[in-house]
C-alpha positions as CSV (number, residue, x, y, z in Angstrom):
1,X,0.0,0.0,0.0
2,X,1.3,3.5,-0.9
3,X,0.5,6.4,1.3
4,X,1.6,10.0,1.2
5,X,1.8,12.1,4.3
6,X,1.0,15.6,3.0
7,X,1.2,19.1,4.4
8,X,0.9,22.6,3.0
9,X,1.7,26.2,4.1
10,X,-0.5,29.1,2.9
11,X,-0.8,32.8,2.8
12,X,-3.9,32.7,5.1
13,X,-6.7,30.6,6.4
14,X,-9.4,30.8,3.6
15,X,-8.9,30.0,-0.1
16,X,-12.4,31.7,-0.7
17,X,-10.7,35.0,0.2
18,X,-8.0,34.5,-2.3
19,X,-5.3,32.9,-0.1
20,X,-2.9,30.5,-1.8
21,X,-0.5,27.6,-1.2
22,X,3.1,28.8,-0.7
23,X,4.7,25.4,0.3
24,X,3.7,21.8,-0.3
25,X,5.4,18.6,0.8
26,X,4.8,14.9,0.8
27,X,6.6,11.9,2.5
28,X,6.0,8.5,1.0
29,X,5.1,5.3,2.9
30,X,5.0,2.0,1.2
31,X,3.6,-0.9,3.4
32,X,4.1,1.3,6.5
33,X,7.8,1.9,5.6
34,X,9.3,5.3,4.9
35,X,10.9,5.1,1.4
36,X,12.8,8.4,1.3
37,X,10.9,9.5,-1.7
38,X,9.9,13.0,-0.7
39,X,8.2,15.8,-2.6
40,X,8.9,19.4,-1.5
41,X,8.3,22.7,-3.4
42,X,8.0,26.3,-2.4
43,X,5.4,28.2,-4.5
44,X,5.1,31.9,-5.5
45,X,1.5,32.7,-4.6
46,X,1.5,36.1,-6.4
47,X,0.3,37.8,-3.2
48,X,1.3,38.8,0.3
49,X,0.9,36.5,3.3
50,X,-1.3,37.7,6.2
51,X,0.7,38.8,9.1
52,X,-0.6,36.0,11.3
53,X,0.3,33.4,8.7
54,X,3.7,34.9,8.2
55,X,4.4,34.5,11.9
56,X,3.6,30.9,11.7
57,X,5.7,29.9,8.7
58,X,8.1,32.7,8.2
59,X,8.1,32.5,4.4
60,X,8.4,36.1,3.2
61,X,7.3,37.6,-0.1
62,X,10.9,38.2,-1.0
63,X,11.9,34.6,-0.4
64,X,9.0,33.3,-2.5
65,X,9.3,35.8,-5.4
66,X,11.6,33.6,-7.6
67,X,9.8,30.4,-6.8
68,X,7.6,28.6,-9.4
69,X,3.8,29.3,-9.4
70,X,1.5,26.4,-8.7
71,X,0.7,25.8,-12.4
72,X,4.4,25.1,-13.0
73,X,4.5,22.3,-10.4
74,X,1.0,20.8,-10.6
75,X,1.8,18.0,-13.0
76,X,4.8,17.0,-11.0
77,X,2.7,17.1,-7.8
78,X,-0.2,15.1,-9.3
79,X,2.2,12.5,-10.7
80,X,3.7,12.1,-7.2
81,X,0.4,11.6,-5.3
82,X,-1.6,9.8,-8.0
83,X,-3.1,6.6,-6.7
84,X,-1.8,7.1,-3.2
85,X,-3.8,7.3,0.0
86,X,-3.3,10.8,1.6
87,X,-2.7,11.2,5.3
88,X,-3.2,14.8,6.4
89,X,-3.5,16.5,9.8
90,X,-6.7,18.6,9.8
91,X,-7.3,17.3,6.2
92,X,-10.3,19.7,5.4
93,X,-7.9,22.7,5.5
94,X,-5.3,21.3,3.1
95,X,-7.9,19.7,0.8
96,X,-9.7,23.0,0.5
97,X,-6.6,24.8,-0.6
98,X,-5.5,22.0,-3.0
99,X,-8.9,21.9,-4.6
100,X,-8.9,25.7,-4.9
101,X,-5.5,25.6,-6.7
102,X,-6.6,22.7,-8.9
103,X,-9.9,24.4,-9.8
104,X,-8.1,27.6,-10.8
105,X,-6.2,25.5,-13.4
106,X,-9.4,23.7,-14.4
107,X,-8.1,20.4,-12.9
108,X,-10.1,17.7,-11.2
109,X,-10.3,17.8,-7.3
110,X,-7.7,15.9,-5.5
111,X,-10.0,13.1,-4.5
112,X,-10.1,12.1,-8.2
113,X,-6.4,11.4,-8.0
114,X,-6.2,9.8,-4.6
115,X,-8.5,6.8,-3.5
116,X,-8.7,7.8,0.2
117,X,-7.9,10.6,2.6
118,X,-7.1,10.0,6.3
119,X,-7.5,12.9,8.7
120,X,-5.1,12.3,11.6
121,X,-6.7,15.1,13.6
122,X,-10.0,13.4,13.5
123,X,-8.4,10.1,14.3
124,X,-6.5,11.6,17.2
125,X,-9.7,13.2,18.6
126,X,-11.3,9.8,18.6
127,X,-8.4,8.1,20.2
128,X,-7.7,10.9,22.7
129,X,-11.1,12.7,23.3
130,X,-10.9,15.9,25.3
131,X,-7.2,16.3,24.9
132,X,-5.0,18.6,22.8
133,X,-4.4,17.0,19.5
134,X,-2.3,19.4,17.6
135,X,0.8,18.1,15.9
136,X,3.0,19.4,18.7
137,X,0.8,17.8,21.3
138,X,0.8,14.5,19.5
139,X,4.6,14.6,19.2
140,X,4.9,15.1,22.9
141,X,2.4,12.3,23.6
142,X,4.1,9.8,21.3
143,X,7.6,11.0,22.2
144,X,8.4,12.1,18.7
145,X,11.3,14.7,18.7
146,X,10.0,18.0,17.4
147,X,12.7,20.2,18.8
148,X,13.6,21.5,15.3
149,X,10.0,22.8,14.8
150,X,10.6,26.5,15.7
151,X,8.4,27.5,12.7
152,X,5.8,25.5,10.7
153,X,7.3,24.0,7.6
154,X,5.6,21.6,5.2
155,X,8.3,19.1,4.8
156,X,9.3,19.0,8.5
157,X,5.7,18.8,9.5
158,X,5.0,15.9,7.1
159,X,8.0,14.0,8.4
160,X,6.9,14.5,12.0
161,X,3.3,13.5,11.1
162,X,4.6,10.3,9.5
163,X,6.3,9.3,12.8
164,X,3.2,10.2,14.7
165,X,0.9,8.3,12.4
166,X,3.1,5.1,12.4
167,X,3.3,5.3,16.3
168,X,-0.4,6.0,16.7
169,X,-1.4,3.0,14.5
170,X,1.4,0.6,15.6
171,X,-0.7,-1.1,18.2
172,X,-2.9,-2.7,15.5
173,X,0.2,-4.0,13.8
174,X,1.5,-5.5,17.1
175,X,-1.8,-7.1,17.7
176,X,-1.7,-8.8,14.3
177,X,1.7,-10.3,15.0
178,X,0.5,-11.6,18.4
179,X,-2.7,-13.1,17.0
180,X,-0.7,-14.8,14.2
181,X,1.7,-16.2,16.8
182,X,-1.2,-17.6,18.9
183,X,-2.9,-19.1,15.8
184,X,0.2,-20.9,14.6
185,X,1.5,-22.0,18.0
186,X,0.6,-25.3,19.7
187,X,-2.9,-25.5,21.1
188,X,-3.5,-25.7,24.8
189,X,-1.7,-24.5,27.9
190,X,1.1,-26.4,29.7
191,X,2.5,-26.1,33.2
192,X,0.9,-24.3,36.1
193,X,-1.2,-22.0,33.8
194,X,-3.2,-25.0,32.7
195,X,-4.2,-25.7,36.2
196,X,-5.5,-22.3,37.0
197,X,-9.2,-22.0,37.8
198,X,-9.9,-19.0,35.6
199,X,-13.1,-17.0,35.9
200,X,-14.5,-16.1,32.4
201,X,-16.8,-13.1,32.2
202,X,-19.1,-13.3,29.2
203,X,-20.0,-10.0,27.6
204,X,-23.7,-9.0,27.5
205,X,-25.6,-8.4,24.3
206,X,-25.4,-4.7,25.0
207,X,-21.7,-4.8,25.6
208,X,-21.1,-6.7,22.3
209,X,-23.2,-4.1,20.4
210,X,-21.2,-1.3,21.9
211,X,-18.0,-3.2,21.0
212,X,-19.0,-3.6,17.4
213,X,-20.0,0.1,17.2
214,X,-16.5,1.1,18.6
215,X,-14.8,-1.1,16.0
216,X,-16.8,0.4,13.2
217,X,-15.8,3.9,14.2
218,X,-12.1,2.9,14.6
219,X,-12.2,1.2,11.2
220,X,-13.8,4.3,9.6
221,X,-11.2,6.8,10.9
222,X,-8.3,4.5,10.1
223,X,-9.4,4.0,6.5
224,X,-10.2,0.4,6.9
225,X,-7.1,-0.7,8.8
226,X,-8.7,-1.8,12.1
227,X,-7.2,-5.2,12.8
228,X,-9.8,-5.9,15.5
229,X,-12.5,-5.4,12.8
230,X,-10.8,-7.9,10.5
231,X,-10.5,-10.5,13.3
232,X,-14.2,-10.0,14.1
233,X,-15.1,-11.2,10.6
C-alpha cells in the first residue's frame, strides 16, 4: 500500500478569500515503511501572506518571489500523489486549498487522483477525546522529537506526522503479530497456567453491540485498517 503524508503552508486561512498555497510537501510510505521518496516545493502565490500566517511559517514575499507558481509544479505534484492514500493532519484545511488551486487550473479535485484521505486530527480526537491533538501535542504524547520545529514548515511537519501516524497506529500492527503467533502455535496450555481456575466473564448483548460500534468507528477513521474489525469477521 502506498501512502503520502501531506502538508501545506498558505498565505492565510481561507482560499475563498484568495489565499494560496506557498509550500507543499509529501513523505512516502509503502507498506508502512518510509521510502525516502519525498516531494517538496515552495510556491510563489502572487500575493502577500497575512501577518498571522507569516508569523507561523516565516516565508516572506521576498523569499517566494523567484519560486515557481502552482501551475508550474502541478503536473509533478499530481504524478507524485496519483493513486496514493493521503494522510493529512486537519485534512479539510489542506484539501480545500488543494482543490482551490486545482480548480483555478481547471483540474479535477484531489479526490479524483487519490483513492482515500485520512485525517489524523479526527483520528487523534477519537483516540484521545478531550485532549489537545495538535501536531506538537501528538509529538509530545508519542515521544516524537519536534525540537527542530521552531516554525511551521511543510516538509518537516510531514516528516513529524509520518512518525506520529506510524506510532499512533502501531498497536494494531502489534496485535496482528501476536494473533498470528497464537494461531500458529501449539494449542492448549502447559505447566501451572493449565491448572488455574480462571473466571470467564461473558459480555452481554449490550456490551457486544457497543464493542461492534466502537470497532466500526475505529475502522472508519483508520481508513479500513482496524485489525480488530478484521478479526471479528
